[in-house]
C-alpha positions in Angstrom: -62.9 62.7 -46.1 -59.3 62.8 -44.9 -56.3 62.8 -47.2 -55.1 59.3 -48.0 -51.3 59.1 -48.9 -50.2 57.2 -51.9 -46.8 55.6 -51.6 -44.4 54.0 -54.1 -43.1 50.7 -52.9 -40.9 48.9 -55.5 -41.9 45.3 -56.1 -41.9 42.4 -56.2 -43.9 42.0 -53.0 -43.9 38.6 -51.2 -44.9 39.4 -47.6 -48.1 40.6 -46.0 -46.5 43.9 -45.1 -44.5 46.3 -47.2 -41.4 48.0 -45.9 -41.0 51.6 -46.9 -37.8 53.7 -47.0 -36.6 55.8 -44.0 -37.5 59.0 -45.9 -41.1 57.9 -46.4 -41.4 56.8 -42.8 -40.1 60.2 -41.7 -42.5 62.0 -44.0 -45.5 60.0 -42.9 -44.7 60.3 -39.2 -43.1 63.8 -38.8 -44.6 65.8 -41.6 -48.0 64.3 -42.1 -48.3 63.0 -38.6 -50.2 60.0 -40.0 -51.5 57.7 -37.3 -51.0 53.9 -37.3 -54.1 52.1 -38.5 -55.0 54.8 -41.0 -55.7 53.9 -44.7 -53.1 54.4 -47.4 -52.8 53.4 -51.1 -49.6 52.1 -52.7 -48.2 51.1 -56.0 -45.2 49.2 -57.3 -44.8 51.5 -60.3 -45.5 48.6 -62.7 -49.3 48.9 -62.7 -50.3 47.2 -59.4 -52.2 49.5 -57.0 -53.4 48.5 -53.6 -55.1 50.0 -50.5 -53.8 49.0 -47.1 -53.2 50.3 -43.6 -50.3 52.3 -42.3 -48.7 50.6 -39.3 -46.3 53.4 -38.3 -43.3 52.0 -40.1 -44.7 49.9 -43.0 -47.8 49.1 -44.9 -50.1 46.2 -44.1 -51.3 45.0 -47.6 -54.9 45.1 -48.6 -56.9 44.6 -51.8 -54.7 45.0 -54.9 -55.6 45.5 -58.6 -53.6 45.6 -61.8 -54.1 48.8 -63.7 -53.9 48.6 -67.5 -52.0 51.3 -69.2 -54.4 53.5 -71.2 -53.8 55.1 -74.6 -50.7 55.0 -76.7 -47.2 54.6 -75.4 -45.6 58.1 -75.5 -41.9 58.6 -75.3 -40.4 62.1 -74.9 -36.9 62.9 -76.1 -35.8 66.4 -75.0 -32.6 68.4 -74.3 -32.2 69.2 -70.6 -33.2 72.8 -69.7 -30.5 75.0 -68.2 -32.4 75.7 -65.0 -32.9 72.9 -62.4 -36.5 74.0 -61.6 -37.4 73.7 -65.3 -35.8 70.2 -65.4 -37.9 69.2 -62.4 -41.1 70.7 -63.8 -40.5 68.8 -67.1 -39.9 65.5 -65.3 -43.0 65.9 -63.0 -45.3 66.9 -65.8 -44.2 64.0 -68.0 -44.8 61.6 -65.1 -48.2 63.1 -64.3 -49.3 63.0 -68.0 -48.5 59.3 -68.3 -45.4 59.5 -70.5 -43.9 56.0 -70.7 -40.2 57.1 -71.1 -38.3 60.3 -70.9 -35.0 60.3 -72.7 -32.5 63.1 -72.3 -30.9 64.4 -75.5 -27.4 65.9 -75.7 -26.6 67.9 -78.8 -23.7 70.1 -79.9 -26.1 73.1 -79.4 -27.6 72.3 -76.1 -26.1 73.9 -73.0 -28.2 72.3 -70.2 -26.7 69.4 -68.3 -28.6 66.2 -67.6 -29.5 66.1 -63.9 -28.1 63.2 -61.8 -30.2 60.0 -62.0 -30.9 59.9 -58.2 -32.5 63.4 -58.4 -34.6 62.5 -61.5 -35.7 59.4 -59.7 -36.8 61.4 -56.7 -38.7 63.8 -58.9 -40.4 61.0 -60.8 -41.4 59.1 -57.6 -42.7 62.3 -56.0 -44.9 63.1 -59.1 -46.1 59.4 -59.2 -47.2 59.7 -55.5 -48.7 63.1 -55.9 -50.8 62.1 -59.0 -51.7 58.8 -57.4 -50.4 57.0 -60.5 -49.8 53.3 -61.1 -47.0 53.4 -63.6 -43.5 54.9 -63.0 -42.0 56.6 -66.0 -38.6 55.3 -67.2 -35.9 58.0 -67.6 -32.6 57.4 -69.4 -30.0 59.0 -71.5 -28.4 61.2 -72.6 -28.5 60.3 -76.3 -25.8 62.2 -78.0 -26.5 63.8 -81.4 -24.3 66.2 -83.3 -21.3 66.1 -81.0 -18.9 65.3 -83.9 -19.7 68.6 -85.6 -17.3 71.5 -85.1 -18.5 75.0 -84.4 -16.8 77.0 -87.1 
């Protein structure tokens, strides 16, 4: 069985075909060399998952289902690690494990900087597609704690 790509396509969807971003088109055509007419799966990140056909620049919609979130809602609040690779690892693993929300924490004692939102979004979407998930994790913050304290 051949690999079937899983793509994140933000909703709401109204038409019979779903437009994907330029970066996704480039990845599908140049990197994966995925041929038109081949099957793909897709999600809106809000629990709808479908299987359709890659047309070469967009997705022709097929059968879609609503996936119910399983288990308890888990929120993670964490200070940003100092190293970018660790930040990325943290975001990807939280997405893959089904964490509902990741909130960055800024304290008087933390030295890591919160990564830019566009970068975090790219990491989250990449992990969603890689794990073939249905729900996109929310990421926000930083929440500031202990900033008023002085370091005496």
